[in-house]
N, C-alpha and C positions, 0 to 999 in steps of 0.2 A: 105415490107421490109421503115426501117425507113429511112428518109431523115437524111445524118448528118449535124449535125450544120456547120453554117462558123468555128467556134472554134474548131470542131473537126476535119473538113477537113484541118484546118490548121495545124493540131498536124500530122495528118502521115504527110505531107506533110514534116514538120521537119524532124519525125524521116527517113523518107526516103533517107530526104537530108545526114545527119546525118551517116545514112548506108552509103551512097553513099562516101561522105566524107572519112570515113574509111576504104574502099577497096580502093578507087584511092591512098590514100595517102603513104597505106601500097606498093600498086605497081610501085609509081611513086617516093614516098617524097615529102615533103614540098615544097621544089622548084618548083617541074617540077606540081604538080598537078594542074589543073587551077579551076577556078569554071565551065567555061566554059563544061570540062569533068565531075564534080561532077555533075553540074545538067544533064546534058545527059542520063547517066549512071541510072539519080535517073528516070527517063522520065520526067522532065520537061525542060522546058523553061530555059532560063537564068534572064528572068525577072522575076519567079517563085521562082528560088533561092535568087534575091533581096528585093524578099516583105518579105524576113523570114531570112535572114542574110545582112549585113553590106557591108562585108569584105571574101575573103578566113581564114582570121586571126582570124573573129569571131566566122565560126563553128567550127575550129579546136578548139577555147578555149572552147565552148560548149563540143565539142567530150571528150577531156581530163578531163574537168569539172566531164561530165558523167561515164568516166570510171573510176575516182577517188575515184566517190561513192559506185562503184559500188562492187571495191576492198574492200571496209571497210563490205557491204553485205555480200560476201564471206566470207570472215577471219569470221564473225557473227555467219553465218550457219555452219561452218566446227568446229568451237570452243562450238556450240548447247550449254548443259550446264555444261559443263566441267569447274571446279573453280580451280584444282592443278595448281597450277604455272606453275610445271615443264611439264606436261600434256599440260597447253598451250601453253609453247615455243616449242613445238617438235612439235605441227598443226601448228603455225605460222613460222617456221621455212622450215615445209616441203612447205608452201602453197609459201612463198617468192623464192624457189628451184625452185618450177614448174613454179613460174611466170617469175622470170628473166631467164629462156629461150627464150621469146621472148622481144628482146629489144627493141620494135620497138616504145614501148608505151616512155620510158624515149629519146631515140632520137629525137622524135618528141615534145617534149616538149623544149628540148634543143635547136631544130632549129627555135623554135617558137621564144623564148624568145633569142634568138642570132639576127634574123630577126628583132622583135620586137625594140629591141637597137638598130640596126640599121638603121633601121627607125625612130627614137624619138618616137613608139607609144606603148613603154611600160606601162603602167596603172596598177593600185589601182587592179582590176581585173586580169591581169597578177601577180602582187607580190602575192598575198591572192589567187591564183589557188588552192594551196592545203592545206590551211590553217584546212579547214573543213575535211577533208580526216584525214590529222595526227591528230586533237583534236577528233574527233571521235575514231581513234584507241588508242590512247593513253587512255581515257576512259577507254577502253576495260582492258588494261595495267595496268593500277594505280590497280586494284582489286587485283591483285600479290602481293601488297602491304599493310603492315598494314597505318592501317589510318595516314596520317597526314608522314609517311615515305619514299612517295616517291622520289625520287632524282632529278627529274625535272618535267615540266607542263605534262600535256597530250601532249602537241603540241609537245614536244619535245622528249617525249617520243615515238609518232607517228612517226615523222619524219626521227628518229632511221630506224626505219623497212624499210619506202618506200624509205628512200633515198639509204640504202643498198641494198634493193632488184632492184629497178631500174638504181644502179649507171651502165653505160655503159662497164665499164672496165671488171665488173665482169663476164659479156656475152662474150666475147671474148679473156679472158688470164685463160691459165692453174694456179691450185690451190685451194687456199680456195673458194668454191663457194658459191654466195649469202645469200643459205638456212646456210652455216657454219658459216658466216658472223653475220646474227640475230641471230641464236644461241649464241654463243659467247658472244655478247655484251647484249642478256635478261637474261642471264643464267647469266652473272656478274653484271648486274643489283640488280638481284636478290638474287644473295649471297653476296652481301655487304649489301643489303638493306632490304629484306624481309623474309628470310631465318629463322624461328626462331632459329634454333639451331645454325647456324653459328654465331648470331646475341649476343647468349647466351654464346658462346664461346668465341668472341673476348672482353665482357665485364668483363668475369670472369677472 
């Protein structure tokens, strides 16, 4: 069996620490989760943790970055070759409904930002945490509209979906679900700016 290179070994260690951080934070919350616990449950020393991450804040940032891009991959796979805008809206709305049943990711991001603001560690990395996620989904949503007719930038379009999906209040209150809100928002935008029949009626 080939011996792992230093880079391969480090990648495995980081992956195990990230998985441990996910489990520990889900169980104990951001504030209570400790570097000691994350390292211990991953099977490493505290020194191994700090060889890969500078702080608990950094590992949580990377965890959220990884998860946010996985969301886009998941939506892309669900859409497959679908190009009908209304069918796309249905698929994305169903995804939002399913994902919103677990509010932990949205709450984790809020906790991280609150702590960073309090400790004056809020940085460009925090501020741009979800930009790539929003941009990539927005580029998919652009295909629902005629060229040049989209009502907003890709980043804003993607942001609408993810903010409605991960908005904490929708997970704890009775009433419209995150899926309902996403469907309403995307349908309204499509009918106003993308549906050829409605646009033709408005101009006649």
